[in-house]
KEROPA-322861 format. One record per residue: x, y, z of N, C-alpha, C, CB in turn. Coordinates in Angstrom, 2 decimals. Glycine has a CB too. Layout:
N
[r [X,Y,Z],[X,Y,Z],[X,Y,Z],[X,Y,Z]]
...
//
This chain:
151
[r [-18.12,-136.60,-189.17],[-17.17,-135.49,-189.21],[-15.84,-135.96,-188.63],[-17.72,-134.27,-188.43]]
[r [-15.05,-136.64,-189.47],[-13.79,-137.24,-189.02],[-12.65,-136.23,-188.94],[-13.40,-138.37,-189.94]]
[r [-12.86,-135.03,-189.44],[-11.80,-134.04,-189.45],[-11.38,-133.65,-188.02],[-12.25,-132.80,-190.22]]
[r [-12.33,-133.37,-187.17],[-11.99,-132.96,-185.80],[-11.27,-134.06,-185.02],[-13.25,-132.54,-185.06]]
[r [-11.73,-135.32,-185.06],[-10.97,-136.36,-184.37],[-9.56,-136.53,-184.93],[-11.71,-137.68,-184.46]]
[r [-9.40,-136.34,-186.22],[-8.07,-136.44,-186.83],[-7.18,-135.31,-186.34],[-8.16,-136.41,-188.37]]
[r [-7.71,-134.11,-186.30],[-6.93,-132.96,-185.84],[-6.58,-133.12,-184.36],[-7.72,-131.64,-186.06]]
[r [-7.55,-133.53,-183.54],[-7.26,-133.68,-182.11],[-6.24,-134.80,-181.88],[-8.55,-133.98,-181.33]]
[r [-6.33,-135.88,-182.64],[-5.35,-136.96,-182.51],[-3.96,-136.48,-182.94],[-5.77,-138.19,-183.37]]
[r [-3.91,-135.65,-183.96],[-2.63,-135.06,-184.36],[-1.99,-134.30,-183.20],[-2.82,-134.11,-185.56]]
[r [-2.80,-133.52,-182.47],[-2.25,-132.74,-181.36],[-1.75,-133.62,-180.22],[-3.30,-131.78,-180.84]]
[r [-2.40,-134.75,-179.99],[-1.90,-135.65,-178.95],[-0.58,-136.29,-179.39],[-2.95,-136.76,-178.63]]
[r [-0.49,-136.68,-180.65],[0.77,-137.24,-181.17],[1.86,-136.18,-181.08],[0.61,-137.74,-182.64]]
[r [1.56,-134.97,-181.50],[2.54,-133.88,-181.44],[2.98,-133.65,-179.99],[1.94,-132.59,-182.03]]
[r [2.04,-133.68,-179.07],[2.36,-133.50,-177.66],[3.35,-134.56,-177.18],[1.08,-133.54,-176.82]]
[r [3.11,-135.81,-177.53],[4.01,-136.89,-177.11],[5.40,-136.73,-177.74],[3.42,-138.26,-177.50]]
[r [5.44,-136.33,-179.00],[6.74,-136.10,-179.67],[7.49,-134.97,-178.97],[6.54,-135.76,-181.17]]
[r [6.78,-133.91,-178.62],[7.42,-132.79,-177.93],[7.90,-133.18,-176.53],[6.44,-131.62,-177.83]]
[r [7.16,-134.03,-175.85],[7.61,-134.53,-174.54],[8.90,-135.33,-174.73],[6.51,-135.41,-173.86]]
[r [8.94,-136.17,-175.76],[10.16,-136.95,-176.03],[11.35,-136.02,-176.33],[9.92,-137.92,-177.21]]
[r [11.10,-134.97,-177.10],[12.15,-134.00,-177.40],[12.60,-133.31,-176.11],[11.66,-132.95,-178.44]]
[r [11.63,-132.92,-175.28],[11.96,-132.28,-174.01],[12.76,-133.19,-173.10],[10.71,-131.85,-173.31]]
[r [12.41,-134.45,-173.08],[13.13,-135.43,-172.28],[14.57,-135.53,-172.77],[12.44,-136.82,-172.34]]
[r [14.74,-135.60,-174.07],[16.09,-135.68,-174.65],[16.90,-134.43,-174.30],[16.00,-135.85,-176.20]]
[r [16.26,-133.28,-174.34],[16.96,-132.02,-174.06],[17.42,-131.94,-172.60],[16.07,-130.83,-174.39]]
[r [16.62,-132.45,-171.69],[17.02,-132.40,-170.28],[18.16,-133.38,-170.01],[15.82,-132.71,-169.36]]
[r [18.18,-134.48,-170.73],[19.31,-135.42,-170.61],[20.60,-134.74,-171.04],[19.06,-136.69,-171.46]]
[r [20.51,-133.86,-172.04],[21.67,-133.12,-172.54],[21.96,-131.87,-171.70],[21.45,-132.73,-174.00]]
[r [21.20,-131.66,-170.62],[21.30,-130.47,-169.77],[21.03,-129.18,-170.53],[22.68,-130.41,-169.14]]
[r [20.20,-129.25,-171.55],[19.79,-128.08,-172.31],[18.45,-127.61,-171.74],[19.68,-128.40,-173.85]]
[r [18.53,-126.84,-170.66],[17.35,-126.46,-169.89],[16.39,-125.58,-170.68],[17.78,-125.74,-168.64]]
[r [16.92,-124.64,-171.47],[16.03,-123.76,-172.25],[15.24,-124.55,-173.29],[16.85,-122.65,-172.95]]
[r [15.91,-125.44,-174.00],[15.22,-126.25,-175.01],[14.21,-127.19,-174.35],[16.24,-127.06,-175.84]]
[r [14.57,-127.72,-173.18],[13.66,-128.58,-172.43],[12.38,-127.81,-172.08],[14.34,-129.12,-171.13]]
[r [12.56,-126.63,-171.55],[11.42,-125.80,-171.16],[10.53,-125.49,-172.36],[11.91,-124.49,-170.51]]
[r [11.13,-125.09,-173.48],[10.36,-124.77,-174.68],[9.58,-125.99,-175.17],[11.28,-124.24,-175.79]]
[r [10.25,-127.14,-175.21],[9.59,-128.36,-175.71],[8.43,-128.76,-174.80],[10.60,-129.51,-175.81]]
[r [8.64,-128.69,-173.49],[7.60,-129.12,-172.56],[6.42,-128.15,-172.55],[8.17,-129.26,-171.15]]
[r [6.68,-126.86,-172.65],[5.58,-125.89,-172.72],[4.82,-126.07,-174.03],[6.12,-124.43,-172.60]]
[r [5.55,-126.32,-175.11],[4.89,-126.59,-176.40],[4.05,-127.86,-176.32],[5.93,-126.72,-177.53]]
[r [4.56,-128.88,-175.64],[3.80,-130.12,-175.45],[2.52,-129.85,-174.68],[4.65,-131.18,-174.72]]
[r [2.62,-129.00,-173.67],[1.43,-128.66,-172.87],[0.40,-127.91,-173.72],[1.83,-127.80,-171.64]]
[r [0.86,-126.98,-174.54],[-0.06,-126.26,-175.43],[-0.71,-127.22,-176.44],[0.68,-125.13,-176.17]]
[r [0.06,-128.15,-176.93],[-0.48,-129.13,-177.87],[-1.54,-130.00,-177.19],[0.65,-130.00,-178.43]]
[r [-1.28,-130.42,-175.96],[-2.26,-131.20,-175.21],[-3.51,-130.36,-174.93],[-1.65,-131.71,-173.88]]
[r [-3.32,-129.09,-174.64],[-4.45,-128.19,-174.41],[-5.28,-128.02,-175.68],[-3.95,-126.82,-173.91]]
[r [-4.62,-127.91,-176.83],[-5.34,-127.82,-178.10],[-6.18,-129.08,-178.31],[-4.34,-127.63,-179.29]]
[r [-5.59,-130.25,-178.03],[-6.35,-131.49,-178.10],[-7.60,-131.40,-177.21],[-5.48,-132.70,-177.68]]
[r [-7.39,-131.01,-175.96],[-8.48,-130.99,-174.99],[-9.60,-130.04,-175.42],[-7.96,-130.58,-173.62]]
[r [-9.25,-128.88,-175.92],[-10.25,-127.90,-176.37],[-11.07,-128.47,-177.53],[-9.58,-126.57,-176.79]]
[r [-10.38,-129.07,-178.49],[-11.09,-129.67,-179.63],[-11.97,-130.83,-179.16],[-10.08,-130.17,-180.70]]
[r [-11.40,-131.67,-178.31],[-12.14,-132.85,-177.83],[-13.39,-132.44,-177.05],[-11.23,-133.72,-176.95]]
[r [-13.24,-131.53,-176.10],[-14.38,-131.15,-175.26],[-15.43,-130.39,-176.08],[-13.90,-130.29,-174.07]]
[r [-14.99,-129.56,-177.02],[-15.94,-128.84,-177.90],[-16.72,-129.83,-178.75],[-15.19,-127.83,-178.80]]
[r [-16.01,-130.78,-179.31],[-16.67,-131.80,-180.14],[-17.63,-132.62,-179.30],[-15.63,-132.71,-180.80]]
[r [-17.22,-132.98,-178.10],[-18.08,-133.78,-177.22],[-19.37,-133.03,-176.89],[-17.34,-134.15,-175.93]]
[r [-19.26,-131.75,-176.59],[-20.43,-130.97,-176.21],[-21.35,-130.70,-177.40],[-20.00,-129.64,-175.58]]
[r [-20.78,-130.26,-178.51],[-21.61,-129.79,-179.62],[-21.93,-130.85,-180.67],[-20.93,-128.65,-180.29]]
[r [-21.04,-131.79,-180.89],[-21.27,-132.81,-181.91],[-21.57,-134.15,-181.26],[-20.05,-132.93,-182.85]]
[r [-20.77,-134.48,-180.25],[-21.01,-135.72,-179.52],[-19.84,-136.68,-179.62],[-22.25,-136.40,-180.02]]
[r [-19.97,-137.76,-178.90],[-18.99,-138.84,-178.96],[-19.50,-139.91,-179.90],[-18.69,-139.43,-177.55]]
[r [-18.58,-140.55,-180.56],[-18.93,-141.61,-181.50],[-18.80,-142.95,-180.79],[-18.03,-141.56,-182.77]]
[r [-19.85,-143.75,-180.88],[-19.81,-145.08,-180.27],[-19.04,-146.03,-181.19],[-21.25,-145.61,-180.00]]
[r [-18.61,-147.14,-180.63],[-17.86,-148.15,-181.38],[-18.77,-148.75,-182.44],[-17.30,-149.25,-180.44]]
[r [-18.31,-148.76,-183.67],[-19.10,-149.28,-184.77],[-18.61,-150.62,-185.30],[-19.12,-148.30,-185.89]]
[r [-17.65,-151.20,-184.59],[-17.09,-152.49,-185.02],[-18.00,-153.64,-184.64],[-15.72,-152.69,-184.42]]
[r [-17.48,-154.85,-184.85],[-18.27,-156.05,-184.55],[-18.72,-156.09,-183.09],[-17.45,-157.30,-184.88]]
[r [-19.91,-156.57,-182.88],[-20.51,-156.64,-181.55],[-19.65,-157.47,-180.58],[-21.93,-157.24,-181.63]]
[r [-19.01,-158.51,-181.08],[-18.21,-159.37,-180.20],[-16.92,-158.68,-179.73],[-17.86,-160.67,-180.92]]
[r [-16.54,-157.56,-180.34],[-15.36,-156.82,-179.90],[-15.72,-155.62,-179.01],[-14.58,-156.34,-181.11]]
[r [-17.00,-155.32,-178.93],[-17.43,-154.12,-178.21],[-16.99,-154.12,-176.75],[-18.94,-154.00,-178.29]]
[r [-17.08,-155.23,-176.06],[-16.68,-155.28,-174.65],[-15.19,-155.01,-174.50],[-17.04,-156.65,-174.04]]
[r [-14.38,-155.54,-175.40],[-12.93,-155.32,-175.35],[-12.60,-153.85,-175.64],[-12.21,-156.24,-176.35]]
[r [-13.31,-153.28,-176.62],[-13.13,-151.86,-176.91],[-13.51,-151.02,-175.70],[-13.97,-151.45,-178.14]]
[r [-14.62,-151.33,-175.07],[-15.09,-150.56,-173.92],[-14.09,-150.63,-172.76],[-16.46,-151.08,-173.45]]
[r [-13.57,-151.81,-172.48],[-12.56,-151.96,-171.43],[-11.31,-151.16,-171.78],[-12.20,-153.46,-171.22]]
[r [-10.89,-151.23,-173.03],[-9.71,-150.48,-173.49],[-9.96,-148.98,-173.38],[-9.35,-150.85,-174.96]]
[r [-11.16,-148.54,-173.75],[-11.51,-147.12,-173.68],[-11.50,-146.63,-172.23],[-12.89,-146.88,-174.32]]
[r [-12.03,-147.42,-171.33],[-12.01,-147.05,-169.91],[-10.57,-146.93,-169.42],[-12.78,-148.09,-169.06]]
[r [-9.70,-147.86,-169.82],[-8.29,-147.78,-169.47],[-7.68,-146.49,-170.02],[-7.53,-149.02,-170.01]]
[r [-7.98,-146.18,-171.28],[-7.45,-144.95,-171.91],[-7.94,-143.71,-171.17],[-7.87,-144.88,-173.39]]
[r [-9.21,-143.66,-170.82],[-9.76,-142.50,-170.10],[-9.08,-142.35,-168.74],[-11.30,-142.65,-169.92]]
[r [-8.91,-143.44,-168.02],[-8.22,-143.40,-166.73],[-6.79,-142.91,-166.91],[-8.23,-144.79,-166.06]]
[r [-6.10,-143.46,-167.90],[-4.71,-143.08,-168.17],[-4.60,-141.61,-168.57],[-4.11,-143.97,-169.27]]
[r [-5.49,-141.15,-169.44],[-5.42,-139.76,-169.90],[-5.76,-138.77,-168.79],[-6.36,-139.55,-171.09]]
[r [-6.71,-139.13,-167.95],[-7.05,-138.26,-166.82],[-5.88,-138.18,-165.85],[-8.32,-138.77,-166.10]]
[r [-5.30,-139.33,-165.55],[-4.12,-139.38,-164.68],[-2.98,-138.58,-165.29],[-3.69,-140.84,-164.43]]
[r [-2.75,-138.76,-166.59],[-1.68,-138.03,-167.28],[-1.89,-136.53,-167.25],[-1.57,-138.49,-168.72]]
[r [-3.13,-136.10,-167.43],[-3.43,-134.66,-167.40],[-3.17,-134.08,-166.01],[-4.88,-134.41,-167.82]]
[r [-3.61,-134.80,-164.98],[-3.39,-134.33,-163.61],[-1.89,-134.27,-163.30],[-4.10,-135.26,-162.60]]
[r [-1.18,-135.34,-163.64],[0.27,-135.36,-163.43],[0.93,-134.24,-164.22],[0.86,-136.72,-163.84]]
[r [0.45,-134.00,-165.45],[1.02,-132.94,-166.28],[0.89,-131.57,-165.65],[0.36,-132.94,-167.64]]
[r [-0.28,-131.27,-165.14],[-0.50,-129.98,-164.48],[0.39,-129.85,-163.26],[-2.00,-129.81,-164.08]]
[r [0.48,-130.91,-162.46],[1.32,-130.89,-161.27],[2.79,-130.70,-161.65],[1.15,-132.18,-160.45]]
[r [3.24,-131.44,-162.66],[4.64,-131.36,-163.09],[4.98,-129.97,-163.60],[4.92,-132.40,-164.17]]
[r [4.10,-129.39,-164.40],[4.32,-128.03,-164.91],[4.32,-127.01,-163.77],[3.25,-127.67,-165.95]]
[r [3.38,-127.18,-162.85],[3.31,-126.27,-161.71],[4.59,-126.32,-160.88],[2.09,-126.62,-160.82]]
[r [5.10,-127.51,-160.64],[6.36,-127.65,-159.90],[7.50,-126.94,-160.63],[6.70,-129.14,-159.68]]
[r [7.53,-127.08,-161.94],[8.60,-126.43,-162.72],[8.48,-124.91,-162.64],[8.55,-126.89,-164.20]]
[r [7.28,-124.40,-162.82],[7.08,-122.95,-162.79],[7.35,-122.35,-161.41],[5.68,-122.60,-163.22]]
[r [7.12,-123.14,-160.37],[7.39,-122.69,-159.00],[8.85,-122.94,-158.60],[6.45,-123.37,-158.02]]
[r [9.64,-123.41,-159.54],[11.06,-123.69,-159.32],[11.30,-124.76,-158.25],[11.77,-122.40,-158.91]]
[r [10.35,-125.66,-158.08],[10.53,-126.78,-157.17],[11.12,-127.93,-157.98],[9.16,-127.20,-156.49]]
[r [12.37,-127.75,-158.36],[13.03,-128.64,-159.31],[13.25,-130.04,-158.73],[14.36,-128.05,-159.73]]
[r [13.49,-130.15,-157.45],[13.71,-131.46,-156.84],[12.49,-132.37,-157.05],[14.01,-131.31,-155.32]]
[r [11.31,-131.86,-156.74],[10.08,-132.64,-156.94],[9.77,-132.80,-158.43],[8.90,-131.97,-156.22]]
[r [10.03,-131.74,-159.20],[9.79,-131.79,-160.65],[10.60,-132.91,-161.28],[10.14,-130.43,-161.30]]
[r [11.85,-133.05,-160.88],[12.72,-134.11,-161.42],[12.22,-135.50,-161.07],[14.14,-133.94,-160.91]]
[r [11.59,-135.62,-159.90],[11.06,-136.93,-159.50],[9.81,-137.30,-160.27],[10.77,-136.95,-158.01]]
[r [8.90,-136.37,-160.40],[7.60,-136.67,-161.01],[7.63,-136.56,-162.54],[6.55,-135.73,-160.45]]
[r [8.54,-135.78,-163.09],[8.59,-135.56,-164.54],[8.70,-136.83,-165.37],[9.73,-134.68,-164.87]]
[r [9.64,-137.72,-165.06],[9.74,-138.95,-165.85],[8.48,-139.82,-165.76],[10.93,-139.77,-165.40]]
[r [7.87,-139.87,-164.59],[6.63,-140.65,-164.43],[5.53,-140.04,-165.29],[6.18,-140.69,-162.93]]
[r [5.42,-138.72,-165.25],[4.42,-138.01,-166.05],[4.63,-138.29,-167.53],[4.48,-136.49,-165.77]]
[r [5.88,-138.25,-167.97],[6.19,-138.48,-169.38],[5.77,-139.88,-169.81],[7.68,-138.28,-169.65]]
[r [6.06,-140.87,-169.00],[5.70,-142.25,-169.35],[4.18,-142.41,-169.41],[6.30,-143.24,-168.33]]
[r [3.48,-141.81,-168.45],[2.01,-141.86,-168.48],[1.50,-141.18,-169.75],[1.41,-141.19,-167.22]]
[r [2.12,-140.05,-170.11],[1.68,-139.32,-171.30],[1.94,-140.10,-172.58],[2.38,-137.97,-171.37]]
[r [3.06,-140.81,-172.65],[3.31,-141.66,-173.83],[2.23,-142.74,-173.93],[4.72,-142.31,-173.75]]
[r [1.86,-143.33,-172.79],[0.79,-144.33,-172.78],[-0.53,-143.74,-173.21],[0.65,-144.93,-171.40]]
[r [-0.79,-142.52,-172.77],[-2.02,-141.82,-173.16],[-2.05,-141.61,-174.67],[-2.13,-140.48,-172.42]]
[r [-0.94,-141.15,-175.22],[-0.89,-140.90,-176.67],[-1.08,-142.18,-177.46],[0.44,-140.24,-177.05]]
[r [-0.41,-143.24,-177.03],[-0.50,-144.52,-177.76],[-1.92,-145.07,-177.70],[0.49,-145.55,-177.18]]
[r [-2.52,-145.06,-176.51],[-3.88,-145.59,-176.40],[-4.89,-144.68,-177.10],[-4.27,-145.78,-174.93]]
[r [-4.62,-143.37,-177.10],[-5.49,-142.44,-177.82],[-5.48,-142.68,-179.31],[-5.07,-141.02,-177.54]]
[r [-4.31,-142.93,-179.86],[-4.21,-143.25,-181.29],[-4.93,-144.57,-181.58],[-2.71,-143.33,-181.73]]
[r [-4.79,-145.53,-180.68],[-5.47,-146.82,-180.87],[-6.99,-146.64,-180.88],[-5.05,-147.83,-179.76]]
[r [-7.51,-145.81,-179.98],[-8.96,-145.53,-179.96],[-9.37,-144.88,-181.28],[-9.33,-144.61,-178.76]]
[r [-8.60,-143.91,-181.74],[-8.88,-143.25,-183.02],[-8.92,-144.28,-184.16],[-7.81,-142.16,-183.32]]
[r [-7.93,-145.16,-184.21],[-7.86,-146.17,-185.27],[-9.07,-147.10,-185.20],[-6.56,-146.99,-185.16]]
[r [-9.44,-147.51,-184.00],[-10.60,-148.39,-183.85],[-11.91,-147.71,-184.23],[-10.69,-148.90,-182.42]]
[r [-12.03,-146.41,-183.96],[-13.27,-145.69,-184.26],[-13.38,-145.20,-185.70],[-13.40,-144.53,-183.33]]
[r [-12.26,-144.84,-186.30],[-12.35,-144.14,-187.58],[-11.58,-144.79,-188.73],[-11.87,-142.76,-187.41]]
[r [-10.69,-145.72,-188.43],[-9.89,-146.32,-189.50],[-10.30,-147.76,-189.76],[-8.40,-146.25,-189.15]]
[r [-10.22,-148.60,-188.72],[-10.54,-150.01,-188.91],[-12.03,-150.26,-189.11],[-10.06,-150.81,-187.72]]
[r [-12.85,-149.50,-188.38],[-14.30,-149.68,-188.45],[-14.97,-148.33,-188.65],[-14.84,-150.36,-187.16]]
[r [-16.17,-148.38,-189.22],[-16.97,-147.16,-189.30],[-17.48,-146.84,-187.91],[-18.15,-147.31,-190.33]]
[r [-17.43,-145.57,-187.56],[-17.92,-145.17,-186.24],[-19.40,-145.46,-186.10],[-17.65,-143.70,-186.00]]
[r [-19.81,-145.68,-184.86],[-21.23,-145.92,-184.58],[-21.97,-144.59,-184.49],[-21.39,-146.71,-183.28]]
[r [-23.04,-144.60,-183.73],[-23.90,-143.43,-183.59],[-23.17,-142.32,-182.82],[-25.21,-143.80,-182.87]]
[r [-23.46,-141.07,-183.20],[-22.92,-139.90,-182.52],[-24.07,-139.04,-182.04],[-21.96,-139.08,-183.44]]
[r [-24.07,-138.74,-180.74],[-25.11,-137.88,-180.17],[-24.43,-136.81,-179.33],[-26.12,-138.70,-179.31]]
[r [-24.80,-135.56,-179.55],[-24.17,-134.48,-178.80],[-24.68,-134.47,-177.37],[-24.44,-133.13,-179.47]]
[r [-23.85,-133.98,-176.49],[-24.18,-133.86,-175.08],[-25.40,-132.95,-174.90],[-22.98,-133.32,-174.29]]
[r [-25.41,-131.87,-175.64],[-26.53,-130.91,-175.55],[-27.84,-131.59,-175.96],[-26.27,-129.66,-176.46]]
[r [-27.82,-132.33,-177.07],[-29.03,-133.04,-177.51],[-29.45,-134.09,-176.49],[-28.80,-133.71,-178.87]]
[r [-28.49,-134.78,-175.93],[-28.78,-135.81,-174.93],[-29.44,-135.18,-173.70],[-27.50,-136.56,-174.54]]
[r [-28.92,-134.03,-173.26],[-29.46,-133.35,-172.07],[-30.85,-132.80,-172.35],[-28.53,-132.21,-171.62]]
[r [-31.03,-132.17,-173.52],[-32.30,-131.54,-173.85],[-33.33,-132.54,-174.38],[-32.08,-130.45,-174.88]]
[r [-32.87,-133.74,-174.72],[-33.79,-134.77,-175.22],[-34.29,-134.50,-176.62],[-34.96,-134.90,-174.30]]
[r [-33.52,-133.76,-177.41],[-33.96,-133.47,-178.78],[-33.28,-134.36,-179.78],[-33.69,-132.02,-179.13]]
//
């Protein structure tokens, strides 16, 4: 079922594009456009997360189906991506919270760092998608529920 990974990857790409637009708008001192772009980026990231977590629970994660000699490199890359995306999500929530609380001084400091982490997350996420669904056929998929229940 490649449709859900494609849709979720689209939302991560859209999120990164919106962050870039928001960054450009703040450089131009267009605060309203910056706010709209960044909130839209957050919603796009949330859409990704909802699709991803739903798919993980009900359908499962797809293992690497490429050559066995590349599996270790894929696994290391995937761990890096997971660390980066988790860090990016945490930074994103903190950055948004600072903005909503009008703590602009701290928001201005952490915002660029958050954006760079998020761009890295999007790029590595697309690379994982390409490795799992474009370059190679995906491996086995087992849902979390089936794994827990042993069915």
